[in-house]
N, CA and C atoms of all chains as a GROMACS GRO file, in nm:
protein
  627
    1MET      N    1   4.457  12.342  -3.078
    1MET     CA    2   4.326  12.278  -3.083
    1MET      C    3   4.220  12.369  -3.142
    2SER      N    4   4.260  12.479  -3.200
    2SER     CA    5   4.162  12.572  -3.254
    2SER      C    6   4.123  12.532  -3.397
    3SER      N    7   3.996  12.497  -3.417
    3SER     CA    8   3.952  12.458  -3.550
    3SER      C    9   3.819  12.520  -3.585
    4GLY      N   10   3.766  12.604  -3.496
    4GLY     CA   11   3.637  12.664  -3.521
    4GLY      C   12   3.524  12.588  -3.452
    5ASP      N   13   3.547  12.458  -3.420
    5ASP     CA   14   3.446  12.381  -3.348
    5ASP      C   15   3.454  12.414  -3.200
    6SER      N   16   3.339  12.393  -3.133
    6SER     CA   17   3.337  12.423  -2.990
    6SER      C   18   3.405  12.311  -2.910
    7VAL      N   19   3.493  12.351  -2.819
    7VAL     CA   20   3.567  12.254  -2.738
    7VAL      C   21   3.516  12.258  -2.595
    8GLN      N   22   3.476  12.142  -2.546
    8GLN     CA   23   3.436  12.135  -2.406
    8GLN      C   24   3.547  12.065  -2.326
    9SER      N   25   3.572  12.116  -2.208
    9SER     CA   26   3.679  12.053  -2.131
    9SER      C   27   3.631  12.011  -1.992
   10ARG      N   28   3.702  11.916  -1.937
   10ARG     CA   29   3.672  11.870  -1.801
   10ARG      C   30   3.775  11.925  -1.703
   11VAL      N   31   3.844  12.030  -1.744
   11VAL     CA   32   3.953  12.082  -1.661
   11VAL      C   33   3.901  12.128  -1.525
   12ARG      N   34   3.789  12.201  -1.525
   12ARG     CA   35   3.736  12.252  -1.397
   12ARG      C   36   3.704  12.137  -1.302
   13GLU      N   37   3.637  12.037  -1.360
   13GLU     CA   38   3.597  11.921  -1.279
   13GLU      C   39   3.720  11.849  -1.221
   14LEU      N   40   3.821  11.827  -1.304
   14LEU     CA   41   3.942  11.756  -1.259
   14LEU      C   42   4.019  11.839  -1.157
   15ARG      N   43   4.026  11.970  -1.184
   15ARG     CA   44   4.099  12.059  -1.092
   15ARG      C   45   4.030  12.063  -0.956
   16ALA      N   46   3.897  12.081  -0.961
   16ALA     CA   47   3.822  12.088  -0.835
   16ALA      C   48   3.834  11.956  -0.759
   17GLY      N   49   3.834  11.847  -0.834
   17GLY     CA   50   3.846  11.715  -0.772
   17GLY      C   51   3.976  11.699  -0.694
   18ARG      N   52   4.075  11.772  -0.735
   18ARG     CA   53   4.205  11.764  -0.664
   18ARG      C   54   4.224  11.879  -0.566
   19GLY      N   55   4.122  11.959  -0.554
   19GLY     CA   56   4.129  12.070  -0.459
   19GLY      C   57   4.231  12.176  -0.495
   20LEU      N   58   4.252  12.193  -0.626
   20LEU     CA   59   4.352  12.290  -0.672
   20LEU      C   60   4.287  12.423  -0.708
   21SER      N   61   4.359  12.531  -0.686
   21SER     CA   62   4.311  12.660  -0.735
   21SER      C   63   4.353  12.674  -0.880
   22GLN      N   64   4.291  12.769  -0.950
   22GLN     CA   65   4.330  12.794  -1.090
   22GLN      C   66   4.476  12.839  -1.095
   23GLN      N   67   4.516  12.919  -0.995
   23GLN     CA   68   4.655  12.967  -0.990
   23GLN      C   69   4.752  12.849  -0.978
   24ALA      N   70   4.719  12.756  -0.889
   24ALA     CA   71   4.808  12.642  -0.866
   24ALA      C   72   4.819  12.555  -0.991
   25LEU      N   73   4.705  12.531  -1.057
   25LEU     CA   74   4.710  12.449  -1.178
   25LEU      C   75   4.788  12.522  -1.288
   26GLY      N   76   4.764  12.654  -1.298
   26GLY     CA   77   4.837  12.733  -1.398
   26GLY      C   78   4.987  12.724  -1.377
   27GLU      N   79   5.028  12.736  -1.252
   27GLU     CA   80   5.172  12.728  -1.222
   27GLU      C   81   5.227  12.588  -1.254
   28ALA      N   82   5.145  12.488  -1.231
   28ALA     CA   83   5.190  12.350  -1.255
   28ALA      C   84   5.212  12.323  -1.404
   29VAL      N   85   5.130  12.385  -1.488
   29VAL     CA   86   5.144  12.358  -1.633
   29VAL      C   87   5.206  12.476  -1.708
   30GLY      N   88   5.246  12.578  -1.636
   30GLY     CA   89   5.319  12.689  -1.697
   30GLY      C   90   5.237  12.794  -1.768
   31VAL      N   91   5.113  12.815  -1.721
   31VAL     CA   92   5.032  12.923  -1.779
   31VAL      C   93   4.973  13.007  -1.667
   32SER      N   94   4.906  13.115  -1.705
   32SER     CA   95   4.851  13.206  -1.604
   32SER      C   96   4.717  13.153  -1.551
   33ARG      N   97   4.677  13.209  -1.438
   33ARG     CA   98   4.546  13.176  -1.381
   33ARG      C   99   4.434  13.208  -1.479
   34GLN      N  100   4.451  13.322  -1.549
   34GLN     CA  101   4.346  13.364  -1.643
   34GLN      C  102   4.330  13.266  -1.759
   35THR      N  103   4.442  13.203  -1.798
   35THR     CA  104   4.434  13.106  -1.908
   35THR      C  105   4.357  12.981  -1.864
   36ILE      N  106   4.383  12.936  -1.741
   36ILE     CA  107   4.307  12.821  -1.690
   36ILE      C  108   4.158  12.856  -1.685
   37ASN      N  109   4.130  12.978  -1.636
   37ASN     CA  110   3.990  13.022  -1.629
   37ASN      C  111   3.928  13.026  -1.769
   38ALA      N  112   4.002  13.078  -1.866
   38ALA     CA  113   3.950  13.089  -2.003
   38ALA      C  114   3.924  12.951  -2.064
   39ILE      N  115   4.010  12.854  -2.032
   39ILE     CA  116   3.988  12.717  -2.083
   39ILE      C  117   3.863  12.658  -2.017
   40GLU      N  118   3.851  12.678  -1.887
   40GLU     CA  119   3.737  12.620  -1.815
   40GLU      C  120   3.603  12.679  -1.860
   41THR      N  121   3.606  12.806  -1.898
   41THR     CA  122   3.481  12.871  -1.937
   41THR      C  123   3.459  12.866  -2.088
   42GLY      N  124   3.548  12.796  -2.158
   42GLY     CA  125   3.531  12.777  -2.303
   42GLY      C  126   3.566  12.897  -2.387
   43ARG      N  127   3.636  12.995  -2.327
   43ARG     CA  128   3.673  13.115  -2.402
   43ARG      C  129   3.805  13.099  -2.476
   44TYR      N  130   3.878  12.994  -2.442
   44TYR     CA  131   4.008  12.974  -2.507
   44TYR      C  132   4.032  12.825  -2.528
   45ASP      N  133   4.068  12.791  -2.652
   45ASP     CA  134   4.105  12.652  -2.683
   45ASP      C  135   4.256  12.641  -2.670
   46PRO      N  136   4.303  12.555  -2.581
   46PRO     CA  137   4.449  12.547  -2.561
   46PRO      C  138   4.519  12.490  -2.682
   47SER      N  139   4.647  12.518  -2.693
   47SER     CA  140   4.728  12.457  -2.798
   47SER      C  141   4.739  12.307  -2.768
   48LEU      N  142   4.782  12.233  -2.868
   48LEU     CA  143   4.800  12.089  -2.847
   48LEU      C  144   4.902  12.064  -2.736
   49THR      N  145   5.008  12.145  -2.735
   49THR     CA  146   5.111  12.130  -2.632
   49THR      C  147   5.052  12.147  -2.492
   50LEU      N  148   4.973  12.253  -2.474
   50LEU     CA  149   4.915  12.277  -2.341
   50LEU      C  150   4.814  12.168  -2.307
   51ALA      N  151   4.737  12.124  -2.408
   51ALA     CA  152   4.640  12.016  -2.383
   51ALA      C  153   4.712  11.890  -2.336
   52VAL      N  154   4.825  11.860  -2.396
   52VAL     CA  155   4.903  11.741  -2.356
   52VAL      C  156   4.958  11.760  -2.215
   53HIS      N  157   5.008  11.881  -2.186
   53HIS     CA  158   5.060  11.908  -2.050
   53HIS      C  159   4.949  11.889  -1.946
   54LEU      N  160   4.830  11.940  -1.977
   54LEU     CA  161   4.718  11.925  -1.883
   54LEU      C  162   4.681  11.777  -1.866
   55ALA      N  163   4.678  11.707  -1.979
   55ALA     CA  164   4.643  11.564  -1.973
   55ALA      C  165   4.745  11.488  -1.889
   56ARG      N  166   4.873  11.516  -1.911
   56ARG     CA  167   4.978  11.448  -1.832
   56ARG      C  168   4.966  11.482  -1.685
   57TYR      N  169   4.937  11.610  -1.659
   57TYR     CA  170   4.927  11.652  -1.520
   57TYR      C  171   4.817  11.574  -1.448
   58PHE      N  172   4.703  11.556  -1.519
   58PHE     CA  173   4.591  11.485  -1.457
   58PHE      C  174   4.602  11.333  -1.475
   59GLY      N  175   4.710  11.288  -1.535
   59GLY     CA  176   4.728  11.144  -1.556
   59GLY      C  177   4.621  11.087  -1.648
   60SER      N  178   4.587  11.167  -1.749
   60SER     CA  179   4.477  11.127  -1.836
   60SER      C  180   4.520  11.145  -1.982
   61THR      N  181   4.425  11.139  -2.072
   61THR     CA  182   4.457  11.163  -2.213
   61THR      C  183   4.386  11.290  -2.259
   62VAL      N  184   4.432  11.343  -2.370
   62VAL     CA  185   4.371  11.466  -2.422
   62VAL      C  186   4.223  11.441  -2.454
   63GLU      N  187   4.194  11.326  -2.512
   63GLU     CA  188   4.055  11.296  -2.548
   63GLU      C  189   3.964  11.286  -2.426
   64GLU      N  190   4.020  11.241  -2.315
   64GLU     CA  191   3.938  11.229  -2.194
   64GLU      C  192   3.910  11.365  -2.131
   65ILE      N  193   3.996  11.460  -2.158
   65ILE     CA  194   3.978  11.593  -2.096
   65ILE      C  195   3.905  11.689  -2.190
   66PHE      N  196   3.935  11.678  -2.318
   66PHE     CA  197   3.874  11.771  -2.414
   66PHE      C  198   3.783  11.696  -2.512
   67ASP      N  199   3.667  11.758  -2.539
   67ASP     CA  200   3.576  11.698  -2.635
   67ASP      C  201   3.540  11.804  -2.738
   68VAL      N  202   3.540  11.764  -2.863
   68VAL     CA  203   3.510  11.860  -2.970
   68VAL      C  204   3.375  11.828  -3.030
   69ASP      N  205   3.288  11.931  -3.031
   69ASP     CA  206   3.159  11.917  -3.098
   69ASP      C  207   3.178  11.943  -3.246
   70ALA      N  208   3.183  11.837  -3.324
   70ALA     CA  209   3.205  11.855  -3.469
   70ALA      C  210   3.075  11.889  -3.539
   71MET      N  211   6.900  12.333   1.389
   71MET     CA  212   6.958  12.402   1.274
   71MET      C  213   6.853  12.417   1.165
   72SER      N  214   6.831  12.538   1.123
   72SER     CA  215   6.730  12.556   1.018
   72SER      C  216   6.796  12.551   0.880
   73THR      N  217   6.716  12.504   0.784
   73THR     CA  218   6.765  12.496   0.647
   73THR      C  219   6.769  12.637   0.588
   74PRO      N  220   6.882  12.677   0.531
   74PRO     CA  221   6.884  12.811   0.473
   74PRO      C  222   6.790  12.822   0.354
   75GLU      N  223   6.723  12.936   0.346
   75GLU     CA  224   6.630  12.956   0.234
   75GLU      C  225   6.707  12.969   0.105
   76PRO      N  226   6.657  12.906  -0.004
   76PRO     CA  227   6.728  12.918  -0.131
   76PRO      C  228   6.732  13.064  -0.176
   77ARG      N  229   6.847  13.105  -0.226
   77ARG     CA  230   6.859  13.245  -0.270
   77ARG      C  231   6.775  13.268  -0.394
   78LYS      N  232   6.703  13.381  -0.394
   78LYS     CA  233   6.620  13.413  -0.511
   78LYS      C  234   6.709  13.453  -0.627
   79ARG      N  235   6.682  13.392  -0.743
   79ARG     CA  236   6.760  13.429  -0.862
   79ARG      C  237   6.714  13.565  -0.912
   80PHE      N  238   6.812  13.648  -0.951
   80PHE     CA  239   6.775  13.780  -1.002
   80PHE      C  240   6.700  13.764  -1.133
   81ARG      N  241   6.589  13.836  -1.146
   81ARG     CA  242   6.511  13.831  -1.268
   81ARG      C  243   6.500  13.972  -1.322
   82TRP      N  244   6.541  13.991  -1.446
   82TRP     CA  245   6.529  14.122  -1.510
   82TRP      C  246   6.383  14.165  -1.504
   83PRO      N  247   6.355  14.288  -1.460
   83PRO     CA  248   6.216  14.324  -1.430
   83PRO      C  249   6.123  14.339  -1.550
   84ILE      N  250   6.178  14.352  -1.670
   84ILE     CA  251   6.090  14.362  -1.788
   84ILE      C  252   6.140  14.268  -1.897
   85SER      N  253   6.055  14.242  -1.997
   85SER     CA  254   6.092  14.147  -2.102
   85SER      C  255   6.205  14.203  -2.190
   86ILE      N  256   6.267  14.115  -2.266
   86ILE     CA  257   6.377  14.158  -2.354
   86ILE      C  258   6.325  14.260  -2.457
   87LEU      N  259   6.206  14.230  -2.512
   87LEU     CA  260   6.148  14.320  -2.612
   87LEU      C  261   6.127  14.459  -2.553
   88ASN      N  262   6.069  14.465  -2.433
   88ASN     CA  263   6.048  14.595  -2.368
   88ASN      C  264   6.181  14.662  -2.334
   89THR      N  265   6.280  14.582  -2.297
   89THR     CA  266   6.411  14.639  -2.267
   89THR      C  267   6.466  14.712  -2.390
   90VAL      N  268   6.452  14.646  -2.507
   90VAL     CA  269   6.502  14.707  -2.632
   90VAL      C  270   6.423  14.835  -2.664
   91ILE      N  271   6.289  14.824  -2.652
   91ILE     CA  272   6.204  14.940  -2.684
   91ILE      C  273   6.236  15.058  -2.592
   92TYR      N  274   6.243  15.030  -2.460
   92TYR     CA  275   6.264  15.140  -2.366
   92TYR      C  276   6.407  15.193  -2.371
   93ALA      N  277   6.502  15.106  -2.402
   93ALA     CA  278   6.640  15.153  -2.416
   93ALA      C  279   6.649  15.249  -2.535
   94TYR      N  280   6.582  15.212  -2.644
   94TYR     CA  281   6.578  15.300  -2.762
   94TYR      C  282   6.512  15.433  -2.726
   95ALA      N  283   6.398  15.425  -2.657
   95ALA     CA  284   6.325  15.547  -2.620
   95ALA      C  285   6.410  15.635  -2.528
   96LEU      N  286   6.480  15.572  -2.436
   96LEU     CA  287   6.564  15.648  -2.342
   96LEU      C  288   6.679  15.716  -2.417
   97LEU      N  289   6.741  15.644  -2.508
   97LEU     CA  290   6.849  15.703  -2.589
   97LEU      C  291   6.796  15.820  -2.671
   98PHE      N  292   6.676  15.800  -2.727
   98PHE     CA  293   6.613  15.905  -2.806
   98PHE      C  294   6.589  16.029  -2.718
   99GLY      N  295   6.540  16.007  -2.596
   99GLY     CA  296   6.516  16.118  -2.502
   99GLY      C  297   6.645  16.191  -2.468
  100VAL      N  298   6.750  16.114  -2.441
  100VAL     CA  299   6.880  16.175  -2.409
  100VAL      C  300   6.933  16.253  -2.529
  101ALA      N  301   6.917  16.195  -2.649
  101ALA     CA  302   6.963  16.263  -2.770
  101ALA      C  303   6.890  16.397  -2.788
  102LEU      N  304   6.760  16.397  -2.756
  102LEU     CA  305   6.683  16.521  -2.766
  102LEU      C  306   6.740  16.626  -2.671
  103LEU      N  307   6.775  16.584  -2.548
  103LEU     CA  308   6.833  16.677  -2.450
  103LEU      C  309   6.966  16.730  -2.502
  104VAL      N  310   7.048  16.639  -2.555
  104VAL     CA  311   7.181  16.678  -2.605
  104VAL      C  312   7.168  16.781  -2.718
  105PHE      N  313   7.066  16.759  -2.804
  105PHE     CA  314   7.048  16.852  -2.917
  105PHE      C  315   6.954  16.968  -2.882
  106ASP      N  316   6.948  16.997  -2.750
  106ASP     CA  317   6.879  17.116  -2.702
  106ASP      C  318   6.728  17.116  -2.726
  107ARG      N  319   6.670  16.997  -2.735
  107ARG     CA  320   6.523  16.987  -2.742
  107ARG      C  321   6.476  16.941  -2.605
  108VAL      N  322   6.496  17.032  -2.506
  108VAL     CA  323   6.480  16.995  -2.365
  108VAL      C  324   6.338  16.946  -2.333
  109ALA      N  325   6.238  17.024  -2.373
  109ALA     CA  326   6.099  16.988  -2.338
  109ALA      C  327   6.064  16.851  -2.394
  110ALA      N  328   6.093  16.832  -2.522
  110ALA     CA  329   6.061  16.703  -2.585
  110ALA      C  330   6.140  16.589  -2.519
  111GLY      N  331   6.267  16.617  -2.488
  111GLY     CA  332   6.351  16.516  -2.424
  111GLY      C  333   6.297  16.473  -2.290
  112VAL      N  334   6.256  16.575  -2.210
  112VAL     CA  335   6.202  16.544  -2.076
  112VAL      C  336   6.074  16.462  -2.089
  113VAL      N  337   5.988  16.500  -2.184
  113VAL     CA  338   5.861  16.426  -2.203
  113VAL      C  339   5.891  16.281  -2.241
  114VAL      N  340   5.984  16.261  -2.335
  114VAL     CA  341   6.016  16.125  -2.380
  114VAL      C  342   6.075  16.043  -2.265
  115ILE      N  343   6.164  16.105  -2.187
  115ILE     CA  344   6.227  16.031  -2.076
  115ILE      C  345   6.124  15.995  -1.969
  116ILE      N  346   6.037  16.091  -1.935
  116ILE     CA  347   5.933  16.061  -1.835
  116ILE      C  348   5.840  15.950  -1.885
  117ALA      N  349   5.799  15.962  -2.013
  117ALA     CA  350   5.710  15.859  -2.070
  117ALA      C  351   5.780  15.722  -2.069
  118THR      N  352   5.909  15.722  -2.097
  118THR     CA  353   5.984  15.596  -2.097
  118THR      C  354   5.987  15.535  -1.957
  119LEU      N  355   6.016  15.619  -1.858
  119LEU     CA  356   6.023  15.568  -1.720
  119LEU      C  357   5.886  15.516  -1.674
  120LEU      N  358   5.779  15.588  -1.713
  120LEU     CA  359   5.644  15.542  -1.679
  120LEU      C  360   5.617  15.407  -1.746
  121GLY      N  361   5.662  15.395  -1.870
  121GLY     CA  362   5.646  15.269  -1.944
  121GLY      C  363   5.719  15.154  -1.876
  122VAL      N  364   5.839  15.182  -1.828
  122VAL     CA  365   5.917  15.078  -1.759
  122VAL      C  366   5.843  15.034  -1.632
  123VAL      N  367   5.791  15.131  -1.557
  123VAL     CA  368   5.717  15.098  -1.434
  123VAL      C  369   5.593  15.015  -1.468
  124PHE      N  370   5.520  15.058  -1.572
  124PHE     CA  371   5.398  14.988  -1.616
  124PHE      C  372   5.432  14.844  -1.656
  125SER      N  373   5.542  14.826  -1.729
  125SER     CA  374   5.582  14.692  -1.773
  125SER      C  375   5.625  14.605  -1.656
  126ALA      N  376   5.702  14.665  -1.565
  126ALA     CA  377   5.749  14.589  -1.450
  126ALA      C  378   5.630  14.545  -1.364
  127ARG      N  379   5.531  14.632  -1.350
  127ARG     CA  380   5.411  14.598  -1.273
  127ARG      C  381   5.334  14.484  -1.339
  128ALA      N  382   5.333  14.486  -1.473
  128ALA     CA  383   5.259  14.382  -1.547
  128ALA      C  384   5.324  14.245  -1.533
  129ARG      N  385   5.448  14.241  -1.486
  129ARG     CA  386   5.519  14.113  -1.472
  129ARG      C  387   5.496  14.046  -1.338
  130ARG      N  388   5.427  14.117  -1.248
  130ARG     CA  389   5.409  14.058  -1.116
  130ARG      C  390   5.312  13.939  -1.126
  131ARG      N  391   5.317  13.855  -1.024
  131ARG     CA  392   5.247  13.726  -1.027
  131ARG      C  393   5.095  13.740  -1.044
  132ASP      N  394   5.037  13.844  -0.981
  132ASP     CA  395   4.891  13.854  -0.985
  132ASP      C  396   4.842  13.959  -1.085
  133SER      N  397   4.922  13.987  -1.186
  133SER     CA  398   4.878  14.086  -1.284
  133SER      C  399   4.768  14.028  -1.373
  134GLY      N  400   4.689  14.116  -1.433
  134GLY     CA  401   4.580  14.073  -1.520
  134GLY      C  402   4.631  14.043  -1.661
  135ASP      N  403   4.552  13.964  -1.736
  135ASP     CA  404   4.596  13.929  -1.872
  135ASP      C  405   4.600  14.050  -1.965
  136LEU      N  406   4.498  14.136  -1.953
  136LEU     CA  407   4.494  14.255  -2.038
  136LEU      C  408   4.613  14.347  -2.007
  137GLU      N  409   4.644  14.358  -1.879
  137GLU     CA  410   4.758  14.439  -1.835
  137GLU      C  411   4.888  14.386  -1.897
  138ARG      N  412   4.903  14.254  -1.896
  138ARG     CA  413   5.024  14.193  -1.952
  138ARG      C  414   5.034  14.215  -2.102
  139VAL      N  415   4.921  14.194  -2.171
  139VAL     CA  416   4.924  14.207  -2.318
  139VAL      C  417   4.949  14.353  -2.357
  140ASN      N  418   4.884  14.446  -2.285
  140ASN     CA  419   4.906  14.588  -2.313
  140ASN      C  420   5.052  14.628  -2.292
  141ALA      N  421   5.116  14.566  -2.192
  141ALA     CA  422   5.254  14.601  -2.158
  141ALA      C  423   5.356  14.518  -2.236
  142LEU      N  424   5.308  14.428  -2.322
  142LEU     CA  425   5.396  14.336  -2.396
  142LEU      C  426   5.480  14.250  -2.302
  143GLU      N  427   5.421  14.215  -2.190
  143GLU     CA  428   5.486  14.124  -2.095
  143GLU      C  429   5.409  13.993  -2.100
  144LEU      N  430   5.430  13.920  -2.209
  144LEU     CA  431   5.347  13.803  -2.237
  144LEU      C  432   5.392  13.683  -2.153
  145ALA      N  433   5.295  13.625  -2.080
  145ALA     CA  434   5.331  13.520  -1.984
  145ALA      C  435   5.310  13.380  -2.039
  146ASP      N  436   5.216  13.362  -2.129
  146ASP     CA  437   5.190  13.226  -2.177
  146ASP      C  438   5.133  13.230  -2.319
  147GLU      N  439   5.091  13.111  -2.368
  147GLU     CA  440   5.046  13.101  -2.507
  147GLU      C  441   4.921  13.184  -2.535
  148ARG      N  442   4.833  13.198  -2.436
  148ARG     CA  443   4.710  13.276  -2.458
  148ARG      C  444   4.744  13.425  -2.472
  149ASP      N  445   4.836  13.474  -2.389
  149ASP     CA  446   4.882  13.612  -2.402
  149ASP      C  447   4.944  13.634  -2.540
  150ARG      N  448   5.027  13.537  -2.582
  150ARG     CA  449   5.094  13.552  -2.713
  150ARG      C  450   4.992  13.549  -2.827
  151ALA      N  451   4.890  13.461  -2.814
  151ALA     CA  452   4.787  13.452  -2.919
  151ALA      C  453   4.710  13.584  -2.926
  152ALA      N  454   4.675  13.639  -2.810
  152ALA     CA  455   4.602  13.766  -2.807
  152ALA      C  456   4.686  13.877  -2.869
  153ALA      N  457   4.815  13.881  -2.834
  153ALA     CA  458   4.903  13.985  -2.888
  153ALA      C  459   4.917  13.971  -3.040
  154ARG      N  460   4.928  13.847  -3.087
  154ARG     CA  461   4.940  13.824  -3.233
  154ARG      C  462   4.816  13.875  -3.306
  155LYS      N  463   4.698  13.842  -3.252
  155LYS     CA  464   4.573  13.886  -3.316
  155LYS      C  465   4.562  14.038  -3.313
  156ALA      N  466   4.603  14.097  -3.199
  156ALA     CA  467   4.596  14.243  -3.189
  156ALA      C  468   4.691  14.308  -3.289
  157PHE      N  469   4.811  14.251  -3.303
  157PHE     CA  470   4.906  14.307  -3.401
  157PHE      C  471   4.854  14.288  -3.544
  158ALA      N  472   4.786  14.176  -3.568
  158ALA     CA  473   4.728  14.154  -3.701
  158ALA      C  474   4.623  14.262  -3.730
  159ALA      N  475   4.545  14.296  -3.628
  159ALA     CA  476   4.444  14.402  -3.644
  159ALA      C  477   4.512  14.536  -3.674
  160ILE      N  478   4.622  14.562  -3.603
  160ILE     CA  479   4.697  14.685  -3.630
  160ILE      C  480   4.743  14.687  -3.775
  161GLY      N  481   4.790  14.571  -3.824
  161GLY     CA  482   4.838  14.562  -3.962
  161GLY      C  483   4.730  14.597  -4.062
  162VAL      N  484   4.609  14.546  -4.039
  162VAL     CA  485   4.498  14.574  -4.131
  162VAL      C  486   4.468  14.723  -4.131
  163VAL      N  487   4.460  14.781  -4.010
  163VAL     CA  488   4.430  14.924  -3.999
  163VAL      C  489   4.542  15.007  -4.064
  164ALA      N  490   4.666  14.965  -4.043
  164ALA     CA  491   4.780  15.039  -4.100
  164ALA      C  492   4.774  15.037  -4.254
  165LEU      N  493   4.739  14.920  -4.311
  165LEU     CA  494   4.729  14.910  -4.457
  165LEU      C  495   4.620  15.003  -4.511
  166ILE      N  496   4.504  14.999  -4.446
  166ILE     CA  497   4.392  15.083  -4.490
  166ILE      C  498   4.429  15.231  -4.475
  167ALA      N  499   4.489  15.266  -4.359
  167ALA     CA  500   4.526  15.405  -4.334
  167ALA      C  501   4.630  15.452  -4.436
  168ALA      N  502   4.726  15.365  -4.468
  168ALA     CA  503   4.830  15.403  -4.565
  168ALA      C  504   4.768  15.423  -4.704
  169MET      N  505   4.672  15.338  -4.740
  169MET     CA  506   4.604  15.353  -4.870
  169MET      C  507   4.528  15.485  -4.876
  170LEU      N  508   4.457  15.516  -4.766
  170LEU     CA  509   4.380  15.642  -4.759
  170LEU      C  510   4.474  15.762  -4.769
  171GLN      N  511   4.586  15.753  -4.695
  171GLN     CA  512   4.682  15.864  -4.694
  171GLN      C  513   4.739  15.886  -4.835
  172PHE      N  514   4.772  15.775  -4.901
  172PHE     CA  515   4.827  15.784  -5.036
  172PHE      C  516   4.724  15.846  -5.132
  173THR      N  517   4.599  15.803  -5.119
  173THR     CA  518   4.492  15.856  -5.205
  173THR      C  519   4.476  16.007  -5.183
  174VAL      N  520   4.472  16.047  -5.055
  174VAL     CA  521   4.455  16.189  -5.023
  174VAL      C  522   4.574  16.270  -5.078
  175ALA      N  523   4.696  16.215  -5.061
  175ALA     CA  524   4.816  16.285  -5.108
  175ALA      C  525   4.812  16.307  -5.259
  176ILE      N  526   4.760  16.208  -5.333
  176ILE     CA  527   4.748  16.222  -5.480
  176ILE      C  528   4.642  16.326  -5.514
  177VAL      N  529   4.527  16.317  -5.444
  177VAL     CA  530   4.415  16.408  -5.474
  177VAL      C  531   4.454  16.553  -5.446
  178ILE      N  532   4.522  16.579  -5.333
  178ILE     CA  533   4.556  16.718  -5.301
  178ILE      C  534   4.688  16.761  -5.366
  179ASP      N  535   4.747  16.670  -5.443
  179ASP     CA  536   4.869  16.697  -5.519
  179ASP      C  537   4.983  16.744  -5.429
  180GLU      N  538   5.017  16.657  -5.334
  180GLU     CA  539   5.125  16.686  -5.239
  180GLU      C  540   5.236  16.584  -5.262
  181PRO      N  541   5.336  16.618  -5.344
  181PRO     CA  542   5.433  16.516  -5.387
  181PRO      C  543   5.514  16.452  -5.274
  182VAL      N  544   5.555  16.531  -5.173
  182VAL     CA  545   5.636  16.474  -5.063
  182VAL      C  546   5.552  16.373  -4.983
  183LEU      N  547   5.429  16.416  -4.950
  183LEU     CA  548   5.339  16.327  -4.875
  183LEU      C  549   5.308  16.202  -4.958
  184ALA      N  550   5.290  16.222  -5.089
  184ALA     CA  551   5.261  16.108  -5.177
  184ALA      C  552   5.377  16.010  -5.178
  185LEU      N  553   5.499  16.063  -5.181
  185LEU     CA  554   5.617  15.976  -5.182
  185LEU      C  555   5.628  15.897  -5.050
  186VAL      N  556   5.613  15.969  -4.939
  186VAL     CA  557   5.621  15.904  -4.806
  186VAL      C  558   5.511  15.798  -4.794
  187SER      N  559   5.389  15.833  -4.840
  187SER     CA  560   5.277  15.739  -4.832
  187SER      C  561   5.303  15.617  -4.920
  188ALA      N  562   5.360  15.642  -5.039
  188ALA     CA  563   5.388  15.531  -5.131
  188ALA      C  564   5.490  15.436  -5.069
  189ILE      N  565   5.593  15.493  -5.005
  189ILE     CA  566   5.696  15.409  -4.941
  189ILE      C  567   5.634  15.328  -4.827
  190MET      N  568   5.548  15.395  -4.746
  190MET     CA  569   5.485  15.326  -4.634
  190MET      C  570   5.394  15.214  -4.683
  191LEU      N  571   5.313  15.246  -4.787
  191LEU     CA  572   5.220  15.147  -4.842
  191LEU      C  573   5.295  15.028  -4.901
  192THR      N  574   5.403  15.058  -4.975
  192THR     CA  575   5.483  14.951  -5.036
  192THR      C  576   5.546  14.864  -4.927
  193THR      N  577   5.601  14.929  -4.824
  193THR     CA  578   5.664  14.854  -4.714
  193THR      C  579   5.563  14.761  -4.647
  194LEU      N  580   5.443  14.814  -4.621
  194LEU     CA  581   5.340  14.732  -4.556
  194LEU      C  582   5.298  14.616  -4.646
  195ALA      N  583   5.280  14.645  -4.776
  195ALA     CA  584   5.236  14.541  -4.869
  195ALA      C  585   5.342  14.431  -4.883
  196VAL      N  586   5.469  14.472  -4.893
  196VAL     CA  587   5.578  14.374  -4.906
  196VAL      C  588   5.589  14.291  -4.777
  197THR      N  589   5.574  14.360  -4.662
  197THR     CA  590   5.579  14.288  -4.534
  197THR      C  591   5.467  14.184  -4.526
  198TRP      N  592   5.350  14.224  -4.576
  198TRP     CA  593   5.235  14.133  -4.577
  198TRP      C  594   5.266  14.009  -4.661
  199LEU      N  595   5.321  14.032  -4.781
  199LEU     CA  596   5.354  13.919  -4.869
  199LEU      C  597   5.459  13.827  -4.806
  200ILE      N  598   5.562  13.889  -4.746
  200ILE     CA  599   5.667  13.808  -4.682
  200ILE      C  600   5.608  13.728  -4.564
  201ALA      N  601   5.522  13.796  -4.486
  201ALA     CA  602   5.460  13.728  -4.372
  201ALA      C  603   5.373  13.612  -4.420
  202ASN      N  604   5.296  13.633  -4.528
  202ASN     CA  605   5.215  13.524  -4.586
  202ASN      C  606   5.303  13.408  -4.625
  203TRP      N  607   5.411  13.437  -4.696
  203TRP     CA  608   5.504  13.333  -4.742
  203TRP      C  609   5.560  13.256  -4.621
  204TYR      N  610   5.605  13.331  -4.522
  204TYR     CA  611   5.668  13.269  -4.406
  204TYR      C  612   5.571  13.177  -4.331
  205TYR      N  613   5.450  13.229  -4.303
  205TYR     CA  614   5.358  13.150  -4.220
  205TYR      C  615   5.294  13.035  -4.296
  206VAL      N  616   5.277  13.051  -4.430
  206VAL     CA  617   5.225  12.939  -4.510
  206VAL      C  618   5.330  12.829  -4.518
  207ARG      N  619   5.454  12.867  -4.545
  207ARG     CA  620   5.564  12.768  -4.556
  207ARG      C  621   5.593  12.699  -4.423
  208ARG      N  622   5.579  12.777  -4.315
  208ARG     CA  623   5.608  12.724  -4.183
  208ARG      C  624   5.500  12.624  -4.139
  209GLY      N  625   5.388  12.630  -4.209
  209GLY     CA  626   5.278  12.536  -4.176
  209GLY      C  627   5.207  12.582  -4.055
   0.00000   0.00000   0.00000
């Protein structure tokens, strides 16, 4: 998902809504706690694969979780 | 009756890449000892063992991202992306350093150094071209 545009995500909101820690969400989608933190704080744009894994985990779509400011 | 706990699967404590690197370093250290370069051999072996400990520590569940990337114990795509960018930076610095070394070797008229620098510069340049070809073709 890296294109130079700023990506905003709803990962923190969705995670908090389910009462999950960053560690737990990271383990669920196969990444580290720091990666979840970096996505939530906008320091890292996940790959398409990870974005799809996150969307599936939350029972949502990539577009509903990630928004790109073009 | 309690349910028996599932047996933990054995996990090699460091990555395959680190295993290769440290095995090479250990062999090098032993070779130094065999060829009577005791001090250098001991230093290499101690450094290797410290490296193994550092890498094994970086693999634990609560390790930091910088710790993992420094130890080449990459856990996920972000670690791999960071390591790739860092290696790309090393490549740029290596190219510039090799060019400078080659220039200095020519200026001070040192044929052996000039030859070594030329080989290093050519290797780096060819590697760059091959890497460009590979990653452009791979999409």
